BALUMFI-392709 format. One line per field, with one value per residue (C-alpha): x, y, z; residue number from 1; residue in one letter. Coordinates in nm, 3 decimals. Example, Ala and Ser with C-alpha at 12.3 -4.5 7.8 and 13.67 -1.06 7.14 Angstrom:
px c(1.230  1.367) $
py c(-0.450  -0.106) $
pz c(0.780  0.714) $
n c(1  2) $
res c(A  S) $
//
This chain:
px c(2.035  1.897  2.034  1.694  1.700  2.060  1.935  1.653  1.897  2.129  1.838  1.714  2.066  2.198  1.959  1.665  1.862  1.924  1.554  1.346  0.967  0.702  0.383  0.073  -0.264  -0.463  -0.219  -0.337  -0.233  -0.319  -0.345  -0.372  -0.473  -0.397  -0.566  -0.700  -1.072  -1.172  -1.523  -1.831  -1.893  -2.161  -2.247  -2.343  -2.326  -1.979  -1.642  -1.398  -1.056  -0.756  -0.500  -0.157  0.013  -0.028  0.116  0.105  0.187  0.170  -0.141  -0.281  -0.043  0.190  0.216  0.320  0.592  0.686  0.737  0.953  1.166  1.224  1.333  1.602  1.435  1.462  1.103  0.887  0.526  0.253  -0.097  -0.314  -0.323  -0.487  -0.297  -0.356  -0.191  -0.232  -0.052  0.247  0.270  0.289  0.549  0.767  0.747  0.835  1.141  1.246  1.228  1.399  1.088  1.080  0.750  0.773  0.463  0.249  -0.014  -0.203  -0.578  -0.869  -1.000  -0.859  -0.572  -0.731  -0.683  -0.809  -0.804  -0.844  -0.900  -0.763  -0.856  -0.621  -0.604  -0.960  -1.043  -1.323  -1.373  -1.256  -1.289  -1.235  -1.131  -1.177  -1.344  -1.392  -1.519  -1.310  -1.024  -1.086  -0.941  -0.697  -0.526  -0.557  -0.370  -0.092  -0.057  -0.042  0.212  0.431  0.419  0.511  0.814  0.922  0.899  1.112  1.376  1.399  1.213  1.182  0.815  0.492  0.243  -0.118  -0.257  -0.633  -0.822  -1.132  -1.058  -1.072  -0.715  -0.739  -1.001  -1.048  -0.863  -0.573  -0.532  -0.572  -0.331  -0.064  -0.100  -0.073  0.239  0.396  0.322  0.476  0.784  0.804  0.785  0.575  0.267  0.118  -0.239  -0.388  -0.757  -1.065  -1.434  -1.623  -1.500  -1.183  -1.206  -0.975  -0.704  -0.712  -0.371  -0.193  0.095  0.000  -0.299  -0.307  -0.671  -0.790  -1.082  -1.337  -1.219  -1.231  -1.589  -1.690  -1.630  -1.772  -2.135  -2.130  -1.906  -1.649  -1.512  -1.150  -1.043  -0.746  -0.936  -1.197  -0.924  -0.745  -1.060  -1.134  -0.780  -0.818  -1.142  -0.968  -0.679  -0.916  -1.177  -0.946  -0.637  -0.433  -0.125  -0.081  -0.282  -0.148  -0.449  -0.405  -0.616  -0.581  -0.526  -0.497  -0.189  -0.156  -0.213  0.014  -0.146  0.051  -0.008  0.236  0.190  -0.025  0.138  -0.043  0.171  0.057  0.066  0.342  0.196  0.168  -0.071  -0.253  -0.292  -0.399  -0.423  -0.416  -0.171  -0.080  -0.196  0.029  0.326  0.242  0.230  0.538  0.756  0.612  0.665  1.014  1.098  0.975  1.143  1.464  1.470  1.300  1.057  0.685  0.719  1.013  0.858  0.529  0.713  0.904  0.592  0.417  0.700  0.685  0.308  0.365  0.564  0.298  -0.005  0.168  0.174  -0.102  -0.210  -0.062  0.294  0.575  0.829  1.200  1.478  1.627  1.295  1.245  1.599  1.541  1.222  1.381  1.681  1.443  1.262  1.588  1.717  1.390  1.412  1.067  0.986  0.784) $
py c(-3.534  -3.877  -4.106  -4.094  -3.717  -3.731  -3.959  -3.717  -3.426  -3.620  -3.715  -3.354  -3.220  -3.468  -3.761  -3.601  -3.518  -3.889  -3.970  -3.957  -3.920  -3.911  -3.714  -3.807  -3.637  -3.317  -3.047  -2.694  -2.332  -2.111  -1.740  -1.470  -1.106  -0.908  -0.574  -0.296  -0.235  0.124  0.161  -0.011  -0.012  0.226  -0.039  -0.313  -0.370  -0.525  -0.403  -0.249  -0.409  -0.214  -0.476  -0.404  -0.740  -1.071  -1.418  -1.741  -2.069  -2.437  -2.606  -2.957  -3.227  -2.951  -2.820  -3.166  -3.160  -2.805  -2.917  -3.209  -2.992  -2.729  -3.006  -3.105  -3.423  -3.524  -3.465  -3.564  -3.457  -3.619  -3.491  -3.293  -2.931  -2.727  -2.544  -2.204  -1.916  -2.081  -2.389  -2.186  -2.027  -2.375  -2.496  -2.193  -2.276  -2.641  -2.530  -2.278  -2.545  -2.817  -3.038  -3.296  -3.230  -3.483  -3.647  -3.337  -3.419  -3.155  -3.195  -2.980  -2.890  -2.586  -2.600  -2.628  -2.287  -2.130  -1.751  -1.590  -1.223  -1.130  -0.806  -0.758  -1.111  -1.200  -1.405  -1.221  -1.421  -1.737  -1.812  -2.170  -2.250  -2.626  -2.927  -3.202  -3.475  -3.795  -3.776  -3.944  -4.292  -4.169  -3.932  -4.168  -4.435  -4.190  -4.107  -4.472  -4.547  -4.263  -4.394  -4.742  -4.605  -4.403  -4.707  -4.904  -4.632  -4.636  -4.436  -4.448  -4.357  -4.252  -4.005  -4.006  -3.658  -3.676  -3.346  -3.475  -3.286  -3.586  -3.717  -3.990  -4.218  -4.573  -4.713  -4.470  -4.526  -4.904  -4.940  -4.725  -4.898  -5.242  -5.137  -4.993  -5.311  -5.522  -5.297  -5.288  -4.909  -4.760  -4.566  -4.291  -4.164  -3.828  -3.923  -3.734  -3.818  -4.125  -4.391  -4.536  -4.865  -4.708  -4.685  -5.061  -5.209  -4.875  -4.874  -4.552  -4.317  -3.973  -3.864  -3.591  -3.649  -3.503  -3.736  -4.034  -3.952  -3.953  -4.329  -4.430  -4.522  -4.330  -4.019  -4.020  -3.748  -3.642  -3.871  -4.108  -4.435  -4.342  -4.257  -4.584  -4.788  -4.597  -4.661  -5.033  -5.028  -4.854  -5.102  -5.397  -5.280  -5.129  -5.349  -5.034  -5.124  -4.808  -4.498  -4.154  -3.953  -3.575  -3.430  -3.048  -2.920  -3.280  -3.354  -3.686  -4.057  -4.312  -4.657  -4.953  -5.329  -5.328  -4.998  -4.692  -4.352  -4.031  -3.724  -3.395  -3.082  -2.828  -2.544  -2.224  -1.980  -2.135  -1.880  -2.082  -2.461  -2.434  -2.685  -2.843  -3.185  -3.152  -3.084  -3.378  -3.635  -3.488  -3.504  -3.837  -4.006  -3.857  -3.987  -4.342  -4.356  -4.231  -4.507  -4.348  -4.549  -4.455  -4.303  -4.086  -3.984  -3.888  -3.685  -3.496  -3.431  -3.294  -3.045  -2.944  -2.887  -2.655  -2.425  -2.422  -2.344  -2.031  -1.885  -1.723  -1.911  -2.217  -2.254  -2.506  -2.569  -2.559  -2.785  -2.493  -2.423  -2.788  -2.814  -2.499  -2.621  -2.963  -2.801  -2.584  -2.895  -3.067  -2.770  -2.747  -3.112  -3.187  -3.553  -3.728) $
pz c(1.060  0.988  0.718  0.548  0.520  0.400  0.124  0.038  0.025  -0.206  -0.431  -0.459  -0.512  -0.769  -0.823  -1.001  -1.315  -1.374  -1.417  -1.739  -1.704  -1.976  -1.904  -2.105  -2.084  -2.118  -2.222  -2.138  -2.139  -1.840  -1.922  -1.655  -1.690  -1.375  -1.327  -1.109  -1.054  -0.983  -1.125  -1.265  -1.638  -1.770  -2.030  -1.782  -1.403  -1.420  -1.289  -1.535  -1.498  -1.621  -1.720  -1.572  -1.626  -1.810  -1.762  -1.961  -1.786  -1.869  -1.730  -1.684  -1.805  -1.927  -1.570  -1.450  -1.715  -1.613  -1.253  -1.363  -1.591  -1.321  -1.085  -1.333  -1.456  -1.821  -1.931  -2.229  -2.292  -2.502  -2.569  -2.808  -2.922  -3.194  -3.465  -3.307  -3.122  -2.782  -2.908  -3.024  -2.680  -2.527  -2.776  -2.700  -2.330  -2.388  -2.582  -2.316  -2.043  -2.244  -2.253  -2.534  -2.712  -2.996  -2.845  -2.904  -3.168  -3.366  -3.429  -3.547  -3.200  -3.015  -2.770  -2.424  -2.264  -1.941  -1.932  -1.590  -1.507  -1.162  -0.987  -0.694  -0.552  -0.653  -0.961  -1.138  -1.458  -1.633  -2.004  -2.126  -2.483  -2.521  -2.675  -2.415  -2.647  -2.636  -2.882  -3.217  -3.268  -3.533  -3.290  -2.994  -3.189  -3.271  -2.902  -2.796  -3.069  -2.947  -2.590  -2.713  -2.899  -2.596  -2.370  -2.615  -2.618  -2.238  -1.975  -1.594  -1.534  -1.707  -1.561  -1.684  -1.615  -1.668  -1.662  -1.836  -2.159  -2.390  -2.407  -2.142  -2.294  -2.169  -2.472  -2.431  -2.057  -2.062  -2.356  -2.190  -1.852  -2.015  -2.207  -1.892  -1.697  -1.972  -1.976  -1.593  -1.600  -1.315  -1.424  -1.207  -1.250  -1.152  -1.191  -1.303  -1.301  -1.185  -1.429  -1.285  -1.474  -1.732  -1.463  -1.391  -1.298  -1.257  -1.010  -0.828  -0.820  -0.653  -0.594  -0.362  -0.126  -0.367  -0.641  -0.405  -0.313  -0.678  -0.702  -0.362  -0.302  0.026  0.058  0.336  0.558  0.556  0.840  0.859  0.895  0.634  0.383  0.464  0.400  0.079  -0.045  0.024  -0.175  -0.466  -0.461  -0.456  -0.705  -0.966  -0.908  -0.845  -0.643  -0.430  -0.338  -0.243  -0.124  -0.106  0.177  0.171  0.526  0.653  0.445  0.263  0.316  0.147  0.136  0.001  0.037  0.331  0.514  0.578  0.631  0.724  0.652  0.808  0.596  0.651  0.861  0.659  0.493  0.197  -0.081  -0.386  -0.436  -0.817  -0.962  -0.627  -0.749  -1.053  -0.827  -0.600  -0.880  -1.050  -0.741  -0.626  -0.964  -0.989  -0.642  -0.704  -1.046  -0.884  -0.623  -0.322  -0.113  -0.132  0.217  0.113  -0.219  -0.049  0.215  -0.055  -0.263  0.047  0.096  -0.270  -0.248  0.049  -0.180  -0.452  -0.233  -0.104  -0.459  -0.666  -0.976  -1.145  -1.019  -1.073  -0.799  -0.883  -0.758  -0.563  -0.389  -0.301  -0.167  0.038  0.204  0.269  0.440  0.642  0.766  0.848  1.048  1.235  1.333  1.187  1.144  0.877) $
n c(1  2  3  4  5  6  7  8  9  10  11  12  13  14  15  16  17  18  19  20  21  22  23  24  25  26  27  28  29  30  31  32  33  34  35  36  37  38  39  40  41  42  43  44  45  46  47  48  49  50  51  52  53  54  55  56  57  58  59  60  61  62  63  64  65  66  67  68  69  70  71  72  73  74  75  76  77  78  79  80  81  82  83  84  85  86  87  88  89  90  91  92  93  94  95  96  97  98  99  100  101  102  103  104  105  106  107  108  109  110  111  112  113  114  115  116  117  118  119  120  121  122  123  124  125  126  127  128  129  130  131  132  133  134  135  136  137  138  139  140  141  142  143  144  145  146  147  148  149  150  151  152  153  154  155  156  157  158  159  160  161  162  163  164  165  166  167  168  169  170  171  172  173  174  175  176  177  178  179  180  181  182  183  184  185  186  187  188  189  190  191  192  193  194  195  196  197  198  199  200  201  202  203  204  205  206  207  208  209  210  211  212  213  214  215  216  217  218  219  220  221  222  223  224  225  226  227  228  229  230  231  232  233  234  235  236  237  238  239  240  241  242  243  244  245  246  247  248  249  250  251  252  253  254  255  256  257  258  259  260  261  262  263  264  265  266  267  268  269  270  271  272  273  274  275  276  277  278  279  280  281  282  283  284  285  286  287  288  289  290  291  292  293  294  295  296  297  298  299  300  301  302  303  304  305  306  307  308  309  310  311  312  313  314  315  316  317  318  319  320  321  322  323  324  325  326  327  328  329  330  331  332  333  334  335  336) $
res c(M  T  A  K  K  D  R  L  K  E  F  V  T  T  G  M  S  K  V  H  V  L  V  V  G  D  V  M  L  D  K  Y  Y  Y  G  E  V  T  R  I  S  P  E  A  P  V  P  I  T  R  V  V  D  T  K  D  T  M  G  G  A  A  N  V  A  H  N  L  A  L  L  G  C  K  T  S  I  A  G  F  V  G  N  D  Y  H  C  Q  T  L  I  D  K  F  I  S  R  G  I  D  Y  K  G  I  I  Y  R  E  E  P  T  T  T  K  L  R  V  I  G  G  H  Q  Q  M  L  R  L  D  F  E  D  V  E  P  V  K  A  L  Y  A  N  R  L  V  N  Y  V  E  Q  T  L  E  S  G  I  D  A  V  V  L  S  D  Y  G  K  G  A  C  T  E  D  V  C  S  S  I  I  E  M  C  N  D  S  E  V  P  V  F  V  D  P  K  G  W  D  W  N  K  Y  M  N  A  D  Y  I  T  P  N  V  K  E  I  N  M  I  L  E  K  P  I  K  N  R  D  E  A  I  H  Q  A  A  N  Y  I  M  S  K  F  K  I  K  N  V  L  A  T  R  S  E  C  G  M  S  M  V  T  P  S  E  V  I  H  I  P  T  K  S  Q  E  V  F  D  V  S  G  A  G  D  T  V  I  A  V  F  A  L  G  I  A  G  G  L  T  P  R  E  A  A  Y  L  S  N  L  A  A  S  V  V  V  A  K  L  G  T  Y  A  V  S  R  E  E  L  E  G  V  L  L  E  Q  M  K  G  G  N  K  E) $
//
């Protein structure tokens, strides 16, 4: 057992509970209706699904917070919801997981909710309840003020979880990043869309290959050298200090000013990639905030993602699951 993996084991076992992370962004609720399909409707040529089970889970920025809370991290959440039934479901879940939700701000628009109908293991339908217009200045200012107060009270990291639902405007992102830089608190960005100017001067960004291609003039293929060059472009153009690129079956690439690390994915059956990016940024931010090196934090987040992709639907990894897969890797003698 290497000293590095001893350190990782100690961090997962006892270190994560000492870290406090604030998640800011597009808070969502994911609803699932699971059913059986046995016939076609006589009313229209669509399958009739007899619902046999339902599940509500935290989605978007709330799923990042869910991952952090299950890992034992002290977790705070900030974002926007509507005063509706879906919001109350989220609040109940925050309470049950011990997530500080004082940063949740109510507005007129509905709580962003994705409702999925699953027949067997096949998604048949998705209904979205949302308003994706940029949040009004009044509410944006309240959010920024809350983040400022939280930074003043002491925090170890901030995660910006952008799902393109209106919370992460340019003013919101740039204000939060500037405050974090001034407070010497690392800020981690899970990006969305083609306008990355709003992420200028962030410490870390965790795009997937599709998201990287959205901001490049010429799309790249999922190859080590191409990802390395794209990361250098991102760091130069947007003054972002480090890039952790998630690459599906090719694993991850961690690019810093001093090193480039390509981490292969853990071999296994991939069932559903929903929420894997949330897990990656949660574990990575937690690791960096807890004193791990970028290499160590990326390795740990890759292991955590391997747990999530083997599950159906949005899923948050627990500390016990992460410890289990880490011990499995250590026993198998696998190297980073």
